N, C-alpha and C positions, 0 to 999 in steps of 0.2 A: 504494500500500500504506500503510495507516494505521500510524503510528508509536506507540510507547509502548503496545504491545499484544503479548501472547503468542498466536500463532495456532496453533490445534490442528489437526494434520493431517500429511500426508506432506511431508517437507522438499523433495523434488524438485518435486512438484506446486505447492507454495506458492511456491518460488523462481521457478518459471517464470511466475508471475503478477506478479512484481515488475519494474518498468521497468528497462531498461538504464541503467547509469551513475547510479544513484540513492542509493547507500549509501556512507558514508565509510569504514567499516571492516567487514570480515566476519571472523568468528572461528568456527572449527569444532573441536569436540572430539568426533569421531564414535565409535561403538562400535569396539572394537579387534579384533573377530572372535576373541575369546578365550573365548567361551562364558560371558560375564558374565550375571548374572541380571537382565535388564531386565523391566519389566512387560509391555510391548507390542511387544517386538522380540526376535527370535531371533538371538543373537549368534554364529552359527555358519554361515558360508557357505563354499562352495568358493572357492579362490583366484581363479578366473576370475570368479565371480559377485560376490565382494566388490569386486574391483578395478573391474569394470564399473560397479557401483553407485557407488563412490567417484568415478569419473571423471565421472559425470553431475552430482553435486552440486558437485564442484570447478569444472567448467565454468560452472555457474550462479552460483557465488560470484564468480568473476572477472567474469562478464558484468554483474552488478548493481552491482559496485564502481565508484565514480567514477574518472575518469582519475588524480586525485591521491590516490586511496585505497590502502589496504593490505589484504592478505589474510593471515590467520594460520590455521595448521592445527596442532593439537596431537595427538600420538600417540606410540607407541613407535617407536624408530628403524627397525625392519623395514619398517613401512608408510610411513614418511616417505620412504624411498628411492623407493618407487613413486610417491608423490604428487609428489615433485620432478620425476620424469621426465615426468609429465603437465603440471605447471605450467610447466616450462621452455619449453614451446611456446606458452603463452598469456599469460604474465606475466613480470615481471623479478625474478629472485632477489635478495634482499638479505642475509638471514641465516638460519642454523640456530641457534636459541637452545637451549641445553642448560640445563635446570634440575634441581637436585639432588632425588633422591627415594630414600628408603630402600627396600631390596629384600631378597630372600633368595636364597641360592645355588641355581642350577638344575642344577649338575653338569656337568662337562666343558665349561665355558664361563666367560668372564669374568662376574663378578656384575654384572647390570644395575643401575645406580644413577642413571640420569637419564631423563627424558622429553625429547622434542624439540618445539620449536615452529618450524615453517617460517614465515618472514616474506618475503612477496612483495609487490612493488609492481605496481599495474596498469600504471603507466608510471614507471620509475625517475627520469626527468628531471623529472617533475611531482610526485613523491611528497611528501606532507606528512609531516615527521618532526621531532621535537624530542628533543634529548638530555635524559636524566634522570639523577638521582643517587640513590644509596642510602647509608645511614649507614656510617661506618667500621666494619670488623670489629675486635673487641677480645677480649682474653683474658677469660673469664668470672670468673677468680679475681683477677687483678691489674689488669685494666682497661687494660693497655698495648695499643697497636695491634699487631695480628698481623703486619702487613706492615712490613718494615724499609725505611724511606724514605731511610736514610743521611743524606747532607748536603742532601737536598731537602725536609726537614721544613718549612722556611719557606714553601714553595710549596703546602702542603697546603690543600685546600678545607675550610672549617670544617665543612660538613655531611657530606661524604663524596665518594668517587670517582664518576666517570661510570659508568653501568651498561654492562657489556660483554655479550658473547653467551653468557657462562656465569653462571648465576644460582645461587649457593649460599646466598643469604640468604632465599629464599622456599621454604617447605616444604609438603608434603602435610598435609592435616588428619588429625592422628594419633589424636584421641580420639573415640570413638563419640558422646559427648554433643554434640559440635559438628558432627556429620554429619547430612545429610538422609537420607531413605529412598531412596538412589540408589547404585548400585555404583561409580560413578566421578565423584567430586565434586572440582572444583578449588578452591583457595583464592582468595578474591576479590582478594587482593593481586596475584596474577599477572595477572588481567584488568585491574585498575586501572593497573598499570604499562604494559601494552600500549596502553591507552586514552590515558594521559597522553603516550605517545610519539608518537601518530599522529592525534590528534583535537583539535578545539577545542570549547569550550562550544557546545552545540546541535547538534553533528554527530550523525549516525545510525550506530549500531553494530548489526550483525545477527548473530545466532547461529542457525544452522539446526538445531542439536542442543541446544536450550535446557536440557534436563534440569530440575533444580530451581531454575534461575535465577541461577547465579553471574554470568554475563555481563550480564544485564539489571539485576541489583542493582548491580553495579559501575558500569554506565553511568549509571543514575539517580543514584547517590550523587555522581557527578562531573559532574552537570549536562548529560549527553548524552541524546539520544533513543535509543530502542532498538526493535528488532524481534526478537521471539523466535519460533521455530518448534519445536513439540514434538509428537511422535506420541502420547505417553501422557497421558491426561486427568488422572490423579492427579498426575503431575509438574507439569502446568500449574497445578493448584490449589495445590500447595505453593509454586511460584514466585510466584503472584499474592498469596498470603498474605504472603510475605516482602516483596514490593514495597510492600504497604500500610504497612509499618513503616519504610520507607526514605525519607529526605529528601535532597534535593540540597544537602548542607551540608558536604561533605568539604573544607573550606577553612581556610586560615590567612591572615587579613588580606586576603581576597578572592582568594587564589591557590588553585587546585585542587591537592590533594595526596592521596596514598594513606596512610591511617592503619592501624596494626597494633598490636594490644594497647594498650599505653599510650604508644605512640610513633608515629613517622612512617616509612613504608617507602620511599616514593619521592617525589621532588620534581622539578618541571621546572627544568632548569638555567637557562633563560632568565629565570626569575622569582626567582632568588636575591637580587637587589638589593632586591626588595620583601619577601622572606621574612626576610632576616637581622636586621631590626630586631625580630623576634619571638623571638629567641634570645639567651641569654647565651653569649658566645663567649670561650674562654680566650685571654688575651693574655700574652706574644707567642704567635703561631701555633704555634711548635714545641712548646708545652705541650700541644697536641692529642694528642701521643704518650701522655700520661697522663690527660688530662682530657677529659670529654665536653662538647659543647654542650648547653644545656638550654632547653627551651621555656619562655618567660617566664610565660605565663598559668597554667601549672601544671595545667590541665585541658583535655581535648578531649572532644567529644561522640562517643560510640561506639555504634553500633547493635548490639544483641544480639538476633539473630533467634530464638535458642532460647527466650528469655523474652518476645519480642515487645515490647520496650521500648527506649527510648533512655536510656542512663545516663551520668552524669558520672564520669569516671575520672581519678585523679591521674596526672600525667605526671612521670616521673623522667628523669634522664639515660638516653638510649636508644642501644643499638647493635643492629645487625641480627640478632644472635643471640637477642634478646629478653632480654638481661641488663640489670639495673639497678644503678647504682653510685652511691656517695656522691661528691658533688662538693666539692672544696675551694673555699670562697668567696674564698680569697686570690688565685685565678688566674682570676676570672670578670670579663668586661667588664660593667660595670653600665649 
């Protein structure tokens, strides 16, 4: 199967043509069976028909994944419980990742405010995995760390904590101007984090429900190869247009990172020794309670798919809420 291509057609048919153990990471964000308005797919099947269809592409995803590879599936919790029952027989469970998503009350139930991402390994003993970090959470008004570390402030990591299985720092795309013509579009930062966690430069990432290209754009920007599969020709065209404006340049000093707005959303923990020279770090470390680290260069290259251009944007002290704060130069490591 040729990489760095979006293949137009039925996902199960195309998956069956891909060799066994040939892809490093597979990621699926399938239709939710909630009667969403897709161009070329009717999102309303009976329970039995939907689950039988899901079982087919899940089996194929696991088959094509390499022994050291990872399988990710994104959906609402209801369907993930069924998916887990399938996957437990053919792969090794690692995590249920919960990421924060705004919702509305449904009545006589808890308000649903998260999506889930199932994380399975083809073989847990062989699985490729790297710890990653996100920026410290801070108060938008006073800039103080939201978490009270008590007497452990001296042990704070300058960039931020290790990513857990609950993601409250990455959010849905809220504004229509930033969305493609697709009913269910994920933010690229979610895919970039998964890719940084489980792949190396040049690895292959596959998405059998490519949509308008979130996964393949994230993979290309991080120097990975990609295989997209998409049923709708219009979505294929949108994704291909976006890819033309993307460069494999999401780096700081040669290290692949995930960038968000004017800052950085995710870094590989293993590369911190190389990255830290690119930041001003408050000293002594306990001052991190009040002061941000700052990217020294002041600018990062950010892709803007809406205007199909690459722009230079100023970088300020950054925290994962998207807030920007003034930094006191008295407490910065020069």
